[in-house]
matplotlib code that plots the C-alpha trace (Angstrom):
import matplotlib.pyplot as plt

x = [0.0, 1.4, 0.4, 0.0, 3.3, 5.3, 6.9, 4.5, 5.3, 5.3, 4.6, 7.1, 4.6, 4.1, 7.8, 8.2, 5.5, 7.2, 10.6, 9.1, 7.7, 4.0, 2.2, -1.3, -1.6, -2.6, -5.8, -3.8, -2.4, -5.3, -7.9, -6.1, -4.7, -8.2, -9.5, -6.7, -7.4, -11.2, -10.4, -8.0, -10.7, -13.4, -12.6, -12.8, -16.3, -17.2, -15.7, -17.7, -21.0, -20.4, -19.1, -22.1, -24.7, -25.7, -25.0, -22.1, -22.7, -22.2, -19.1, -17.5, -18.3, -16.3, -13.5, -13.0, -13.0, -10.0, -9.4, -9.2, -6.8, -4.7, -4.6, -3.7, -0.7, 0.4, 0.2, 2.0, 4.6, 5.3, 5.5, 7.9, 10.2, 10.3, 10.7, 13.6, 15.3, 14.7, 16.2, 19.4, 19.7, 18.7, 20.8, 23.9, 23.8, 23.1, 26.1, 28.4, 27.5, 27.5, 30.0, 32.8, 35.4, 33.5, 34.7, 32.0, 29.8, 27.6, 27.0, 26.0, 23.7, 21.9, 21.6, 20.1, 17.2, 16.6, 14.4, 11.7, 11.5, 10.5, 6.9, 6.5, 4.2, 6.8, 9.5, 7.3, 6.7, 10.4, 11.3, 8.4, 9.0, 12.7, 12.1, 8.6, 9.6, 9.7, 5.9, 4.5, 6.2, 9.8, 8.8, 6.6, 9.3, 12.1, 10.1, 8.8, 12.2, 14.0, 11.1, 10.8, 14.3, 14.8, 12.1, 14.6, 17.7, 16.6, 15.6, 18.5, 21.0, 19.5, 19.8, 23.5, 24.2, 22.6, 23.8, 26.9, 29.9, 31.5, 29.7, 31.0, 34.5, 34.3, 33.2, 36.1, 38.6, 37.5, 38.4, 35.2, 35.7, 33.9, 31.2, 30.6, 30.4, 27.9, 25.7, 25.8, 26.1, 25.1, 22.2, 20.2, 20.3, 19.1, 16.1, 13.5, 14.5, 14.7, 11.4, 9.7, 11.0, 10.1, 6.5, 6.2, 7.6, 5.2, 2.2, 3.3, 3.5, 0.1, -1.6, 0.3, -1.9, 0.1, 3.1, 1.3, -1.2, 1.5, 3.5, 0.3, 0.7, -2.6, -2.7, -5.6, -5.4, -5.6, -8.5, -10.3, -10.0, -11.2, -14.2, -15.2, -15.0, -16.8, -19.9, -22.2, -22.1, -19.4, -19.6, -16.9, -14.4, -15.3, -14.7, -11.3, -10.5, -11.4, -9.0, -6.3, -6.9, -6.8, -3.4, -2.3, -3.4, -1.5, 1.7, 1.5, 1.0, 4.0, 6.1, 5.1, 6.5, 9.8, 10.3, 11.0, 11.3, 11.2, 14.2, 16.3, 15.2, 15.6, 18.9, 20.0, 20.1, 23.5, 26.6, 29.1, 31.6, 31.4, 32.3, 35.6, 34.8, 35.7, 38.4, 37.2, 40.6, 40.4, 36.6, 36.5, 36.1, 33.3, 31.5, 31.6, 30.4, 27.5, 26.5, 26.9, 24.8, 21.9, 22.0, 22.1, 19.2, 17.0, 17.7, 19.8, 17.8, 14.4, 16.0, 17.6, 14.3, 12.4, 15.1, 14.6, 10.8, 11.4, 13.7, 12.2, 8.8, 6.4, 5.4, 3.0, 2.2, 0.6, 3.1, 0.3, -1.4, 1.9, 2.4, -1.1, -0.7, 2.7, 1.1, -1.8, 0.5, 2.7, -0.3, -2.2, 1.1, 2.2, -1.3, -1.6, 1.9, 1.3, -2.1, -0.7, 2.3, 0.2, -2.1, 0.8, 2.6, 0.3, 0.1, 3.9, 4.4, 1.9, 3.6, 7.1, 6.3, 3.3, 2.9, -0.8, -3.4, -5.0, -1.7, -1.2, -4.8, -4.5, -1.3, -2.6, -5.7, -3.6, -1.6, -4.7, -6.0, -2.7, -3.1, -6.6, -6.1, -6.3, -9.3, -11.2, -10.2, -11.5, -14.8, -15.3, -14.8, -17.1, -19.7, -19.3, -19.3, -22.4, -24.4, -23.2, -21.0, -22.1, -20.4, -17.0, -17.6, -14.9, -13.3, -9.7, -10.4, -11.8, -8.7, -6.5, -8.5, -7.7, -3.9, -4.1, -5.7, -3.2, 0.1, -0.4, 1.8, 4.7, 4.6, 3.9, 6.9, 9.2, 7.7, 7.9, 11.6, 12.5, 10.8, 12.5, 15.9, 15.2, 15.9, 12.7, 14.3, 14.0, 10.2, 10.1, 12.0, 9.6, 6.6, 8.1, 8.4, 4.7, 4.6, 1.4, 1.4, 0.8, 3.7, 6.0, 5.0, 5.4, 8.6, 10.5, 9.3, 8.6, 11.9, 14.0, 12.3, 11.9, 14.6, 13.0, 9.5, 10.7, 12.2, 8.9, 7.0, 9.4, 8.9, 5.1, 5.2, 7.1, 4.7, 1.6, 2.8, 3.0, -0.4, -2.7, -6.0, -7.5, -6.5, -8.3, -11.5, -11.4, -9.5, -11.6, -13.5, -11.2, -8.0, -5.3, -2.2, 1.0, 0.1, -3.4, -2.1, 0.6, -1.9, -4.2, -1.5, -0.1, -3.6, -4.0, -0.6, 0.9, 4.2, 6.0, 3.2, 3.4, 7.1, 7.1, 4.7, 6.8, 10.0, 8.5, 7.3, 10.8, 12.3, 10.0, 10.3, 14.1, 14.4, 13.1, 14.7, 18.1, 17.6, 16.8, 19.9, 22.1, 20.6, 21.3]
y = [0.0, 3.4, 7.0, 9.6, 10.7, 7.9, 5.0, 2.1, -1.3, -4.2, -7.8, -10.4, -11.7, -8.2, -7.6, -10.9, -9.9, -6.5, -8.2, -10.4, -7.4, -8.5, -5.4, -4.4, -1.8, 1.6, 3.3, 6.4, 4.1, 1.7, 4.4, 6.3, 3.1, 1.7, 4.8, 4.5, 0.8, 1.5, 4.2, 1.8, -0.9, 1.4, 0.5, -3.2, -2.6, -1.0, -4.0, -6.4, -4.6, -4.4, -7.9, -9.5, -7.4, -10.5, -13.1, -15.5, -17.7, -14.9, -13.6, -17.0, -17.5, -14.3, -15.2, -18.7, -17.6, -18.5, -14.8, -14.1, -17.0, -15.7, -12.2, -13.8, -15.5, -12.4, -10.1, -12.5, -13.2, -9.6, -8.9, -11.9, -10.7, -7.1, -8.0, -10.4, -7.7, -5.0, -7.2, -7.7, -4.0, -2.6, -4.9, -4.7, -0.9, -0.5, -2.7, -1.0, 2.5, 1.8, -0.9, -0.6, 1.8, 2.5, 5.9, 8.5, 6.5, 9.4, 10.4, 6.8, 6.7, 9.9, 8.5, 5.3, 7.2, 9.5, 7.0, 7.8, 11.2, 9.6, 8.4, 4.9, 6.1, 8.7, 6.1, 3.7, 6.3, 7.0, 3.4, 2.6, 5.7, 4.7, 1.0, 0.0, -3.6, -3.6, -3.4, -6.1, -7.9, -6.8, -3.1, -3.4, -5.3, -2.9, 0.2, -1.0, -2.5, 0.8, 2.7, 0.5, -0.6, 2.4, 0.9, -1.9, 0.2, 2.8, 0.4, -2.0, 0.9, 2.1, -1.4, -1.7, 1.6, 0.3, -3.3, -4.0, -4.8, -6.9, -10.1, -9.7, -9.0, -12.1, -14.2, -12.9, -13.5, -17.2, -17.6, -16.6, -14.7, -11.5, -13.3, -16.0, -13.5, -11.4, -14.4, -16.0, -13.1, -9.8, -11.0, -12.6, -9.3, -7.5, -9.8, -7.7, -4.5, -6.3, -8.1, -4.8, -3.2, -6.3, -6.2, -2.5, -3.3, -6.2, -4.1, -1.3, -3.6, -5.2, -1.8, 0.0, 1.3, 3.9, 1.9, -1.3, 0.7, 2.5, -0.7, -2.5, -5.4, -6.8, -7.1, -6.8, -3.1, -2.6, -5.1, -3.4, 0.0, -1.4, -3.0, 0.2, 2.1, -0.6, -1.1, 0.4, -3.0, -2.7, -6.3, -7.8, -5.1, -5.4, -9.2, -8.6, -6.1, -8.7, -11.2, -8.5, -7.8, -11.5, -11.6, -8.6, -10.2, -13.4, -11.4, -9.5, -12.7, -14.2, -11.1, -11.3, -14.8, -13.7, -11.3, -14.1, -13.2, -9.4, -9.6, -11.2, -8.9, -5.6, -3.8, -1.2, 2.5, 2.8, 0.7, 1.0, 2.1, 2.6, -0.5, -0.5, -0.2, -3.3, -2.6, -3.5, -3.7, -5.2, -5.2, -1.4, -1.0, -3.6, -2.0, 1.4, 0.0, -1.7, 1.5, 3.6, 1.2, 1.2, 5.0, 5.5, 3.2, 4.4, 8.1, 9.1, 7.6, 9.0, 12.5, 12.4, 11.4, 14.2, 16.6, 15.5, 16.2, 19.6, 20.7, 18.9, 19.7, 22.6, 22.8, 25.7, 25.0, 27.6, 28.8, 30.0, 26.6, 24.9, 27.1, 26.5, 22.7, 22.9, 24.8, 22.4, 19.4, 20.6, 21.6, 18.2, 16.2, 18.0, 17.8, 14.1, 13.3, 15.1, 13.4, 10.0, 10.2, 11.2, 8.2, 5.9, 6.6, 4.7, 1.7, 1.6, 1.9, -0.9, -3.1, -2.5, -2.6, -5.0, -8.5, -9.0, -10.1, -6.6, -5.0, -7.6, -7.2, -3.4, -3.5, -6.1, -4.1, -1.1, -3.1, -4.7, -1.4, -0.6, -3.0, -1.8, 0.1, 3.9, 4.0, 1.6, 3.7, 6.8, 5.2, 3.8, 7.2, 8.8, 6.2, 6.9, 10.7, 10.8, 8.6, 9.5, 12.7, 14.7, 18.0, 16.2, 15.2, 16.7, 18.5, 18.3, 16.2, 13.4, 13.4, 13.3, 10.3, 8.5, 9.2, 7.9, 4.6, 4.2, 5.1, 4.6, 1.4, 3.5, 5.6, 2.7, 0.7, 3.7, 4.4, 0.7, 0.5, 3.7, 2.6, -0.8, 0.9, 3.0, 1.3, 0.3, 0.4, 4.2, 3.9, 1.3, 3.6, 6.5, 4.3, 3.0, 6.7, 7.2, 8.8, 8.2, 6.4, 9.7, 11.4, 8.4, 8.6, 12.3, 12.7, 9.4, 7.4, 10.1, 12.1, 8.9, 7.7, 11.2, 10.8, 7.6, 9.1, 12.2, 10.0, 8.2, 11.5, 12.6, 9.3, 9.6, 13.1, 11.8, 8.9, 11.1, 13.7, 11.1, 9.5, 9.5, 7.4, 8.5, 12.1, 12.1, 11.1, 13.0, 16.3, 19.4, 21.0, 23.1, 21.8, 20.1, 18.5, 18.0, 14.3, 14.9, 17.5, 15.1, 12.3, 14.6, 15.8, 12.2, 10.8, 13.4, 12.4, 15.8, 14.4, 17.7, 19.4, 16.8, 17.1, 20.3, 18.8, 15.6, 17.6, 19.6, 16.4, 15.0, 18.2, 18.5, 14.8, 15.0, 17.3, 14.9, 12.0, 13.8, 14.4, 10.7, 9.7, 12.1, 10.6, 7.0]
z = [0.0, -0.9, -0.2, -2.9, -4.3, -2.6, -4.4, -5.0, -3.5, -5.9, -4.8, -5.9, -8.5, -9.9, -10.1, -11.9, -14.5, -15.0, -15.4, -18.0, -19.9, -19.2, -18.0, -18.3, -21.1, -19.6, -20.9, -22.0, -24.7, -25.3, -26.0, -28.8, -30.2, -30.4, -32.1, -34.7, -35.2, -35.7, -38.3, -40.1, -40.1, -41.5, -45.1, -44.2, -42.9, -46.2, -48.1, -46.0, -46.6, -50.3, -50.7, -48.9, -50.8, -52.9, -50.3, -49.4, -52.5, -54.9, -53.1, -53.1, -56.7, -57.5, -55.1, -56.6, -60.2, -62.4, -63.0, -59.2, -58.7, -61.6, -60.0, -56.7, -58.3, -60.2, -57.2, -54.8, -57.4, -58.0, -54.2, -53.7, -56.5, -55.2, -51.5, -52.3, -54.4, -51.8, -49.1, -51.2, -52.0, -48.6, -46.4, -48.6, -48.9, -45.2, -44.3, -46.7, -45.6, -41.8, -41.1, -43.8, -44.9, -48.2, -49.6, -49.4, -47.0, -46.1, -49.7, -50.6, -47.5, -48.7, -52.3, -50.9, -49.4, -52.4, -54.3, -51.7, -53.5, -56.8, -57.0, -58.3, -61.1, -62.2, -62.2, -64.1, -66.8, -67.1, -67.6, -69.9, -72.0, -72.5, -72.9, -73.9, -74.1, -70.3, -70.1, -67.9, -65.0, -65.7, -65.7, -62.6, -60.7, -61.7, -60.9, -57.5, -56.4, -56.9, -55.3, -52.2, -51.2, -48.9, -46.7, -45.9, -46.0, -43.4, -40.5, -41.2, -41.2, -37.9, -36.4, -37.5, -35.7, -32.5, -32.1, -29.9, -32.1, -29.3, -30.5, -34.1, -32.8, -30.6, -33.6, -35.7, -32.9, -32.8, -36.4, -38.2, -41.4, -42.3, -44.3, -41.8, -38.9, -40.9, -41.7, -38.2, -35.9, -37.5, -39.8, -37.0, -35.0, -38.1, -38.7, -36.9, -38.8, -42.1, -41.6, -40.7, -43.9, -45.9, -44.8, -45.7, -49.1, -49.6, -48.6, -50.8, -53.8, -53.1, -52.8, -55.6, -58.4, -60.4, -61.5, -62.4, -64.4, -66.4, -66.9, -67.8, -65.4, -64.0, -60.2, -57.7, -57.5, -61.3, -61.5, -58.7, -60.4, -63.7, -61.9, -60.2, -63.5, -65.6, -63.5, -60.9, -59.1, -56.5, -55.3, -57.6, -56.7, -53.0, -53.1, -54.7, -52.0, -49.3, -50.9, -50.9, -47.2, -46.4, -48.0, -45.9, -42.6, -43.5, -44.3, -41.0, -39.1, -40.8, -40.1, -36.4, -36.3, -37.6, -34.7, -32.2, -28.6, -28.0, -25.7, -28.4, -31.2, -29.3, -29.4, -26.9, -27.5, -29.2, -28.5, -25.7, -28.3, -32.1, -34.2, -36.0, -39.8, -41.8, -44.4, -47.8, -49.4, -52.9, -52.6, -52.6, -56.3, -56.6, -53.7, -55.2, -58.5, -56.8, -54.9, -58.1, -60.2, -57.7, -57.3, -61.1, -61.8, -58.8, -58.9, -61.9, -64.6, -63.5, -63.1, -66.5, -68.1, -66.3, -67.4, -71.0, -70.8, -69.2, -72.0, -75.0, -76.5, -75.8, -72.2, -71.7, -68.1, -65.8, -63.1, -60.9, -61.1, -60.3, -57.3, -56.1, -56.4, -54.5, -51.6, -51.4, -51.5, -48.7, -46.6, -46.9, -46.5, -43.4, -41.8, -42.7, -41.4, -38.1, -37.4, -38.5, -36.3, -33.2, -33.8, -34.5, -31.2, -28.8, -31.2, -31.5, -27.8, -27.1, -29.7, -28.2, -24.5, -24.2, -25.4, -24.6, -27.1, -27.1, -28.3, -31.0, -32.2, -32.4, -34.3, -36.8, -37.3, -38.2, -40.7, -42.2, -43.5, -45.2, -48.1, -49.0, -52.3, -52.1, -54.4, -52.0, -49.0, -50.8, -51.8, -48.2, -46.7, -49.3, -48.4, -44.7, -45.0, -47.3, -45.0, -41.5, -41.7, -44.7, -43.6, -44.0, -47.6, -49.8, -46.9, -45.7, -42.5, -44.7, -46.9, -43.7, -42.5, -45.7, -45.3, -41.7, -42.9, -45.8, -44.0, -40.3, -40.5, -41.8, -38.7, -36.4, -37.7, -37.0, -33.6, -32.5, -33.6, -31.8, -28.6, -28.7, -28.9, -25.8, -22.4, -20.6, -17.2, -17.1, -17.6, -14.8, -12.5, -13.3, -12.6, -9.3, -8.3, -8.7, -12.2, -14.1, -17.4, -19.2, -17.5, -18.3, -21.9, -22.1, -20.1, -20.7, -23.7, -26.2, -25.6, -25.8, -29.0, -30.5, -33.3, -34.6, -34.3, -36.2, -38.9, -39.2, -39.5, -42.3, -44.1, -43.7, -45.2, -48.2, -49.0, -48.4, -50.7, -53.5, -52.8, -55.8, -55.9, -52.6, -53.2, -56.6, -54.9, -51.6, -52.2, -51.4, -54.3, -56.4, -54.8, -56.9, -55.6, -57.6, -57.9, -59.2, -61.7, -62.9, -63.4, -65.3, -67.7, -68.1, -68.8, -71.6, -73.1, -72.2, -70.9, -71.2, -69.4, -66.6, -66.2, -64.0, -61.5, -61.4, -60.9, -58.0, -56.3, -56.6, -55.3, -52.3, -51.4, -51.7, -48.7, -46.0, -47.9, -47.7, -44.0, -43.5, -45.4, -43.3, -40.2, -41.3]

ax = plt.figure().add_subplot(projection="3d")
ax.plot(x, y, z, "-o")
ax.set_aspect("equal")
plt.show()
């Protein structure tokens, strides 16, 4: 028993539960996390209502059609190819830029994050316009790989900075070579970070619409969009959306299994001392060639192509319209990133600090909404606002809600990783001194995890700024973003007219991408 303001007394059983990391989640985290999960699940409710309009039998008939199974194979095949390629690119570049004597390591780290500044649909256009023969699976795989590998590079680079180098040095002192030490000692410690990045890549590929449309590769998202446009009957598209969400849930469950025990996966906040960089020696030239080739394909080629369209042809774009679209883009992206980060924080803390069923369910609910195509999220929110909240229809809050549903996992993954790398003992000490859960969150958890949370906010800003389908449906009347203007010009075949909007998107996204690269 304790008096107000005095340290609370824990029973041995309670101390044992705390030591094991099993604590009851406080309401200050559960309530906002539940609100975020319910918002993320709103499109799923819409899909369920639409899919069941004509009964289970009709929905099953659509789901079991040969065309649906073909789309399933094509979507999963594309995701598998892109994830595997992104793991190779992301892990190799992270290791080279963090743990070796690679010349110009900081420059290469920045270049490895800059693909985040190039929207996948812009990259797809540049590749297809230069090599039309790449249309189909090759073009989609190339485009999405170079657009997504930073999602693996950033968390793996952060994990490499945090893990203790003593284990690697001990392995090398026992006769293990550099490669063997990396595979047996370093790589297992990188597994949680790599798995988190891989799941983001997989969900991005499954929900992508712009690049697969431009490369003319049929996946679930393209089929859903075609179904919405071709008929007033939303049931087939809703059933396809349900299949896509099912794939997402299975992927999230698989990723959760790769985490292993939280105590094994978590690394401390920094190392006792910095690791000694590994000398590349005769491998310096191949390493530089590898980094240069990846940067040239992911950043150089799209920029050169955009430069061509800016200088060739007659581009009579309106500067005032370009400025208006730029201001609107920055406004909605900043607002969306701020709200998304605030809602992601309690989910990330719960996932990092609590192993209960409620924490797992809330996190999985957030991830499930991420693979719903942007057009489906937009139509779900239109359906909801028209029926239950009409004043929000075609207003900024509704567009922000769509961004939260689509990109909450991006911020959650960053928040979770940042909280895991902060020592929980400081939070335990604060609680033992009578601090409330809210004060512990505000004074201990958030300040310690602030750099990682800020990186997540910057990453969220970048991806929101490039979002297209939901913005097309939900943007306020008379408002155009850079992405919607770019899509309009491209759809009309005015590639020179679209180039200025694409160039400004890349320029704006390059700023936070550069900062992320400097941080890594």
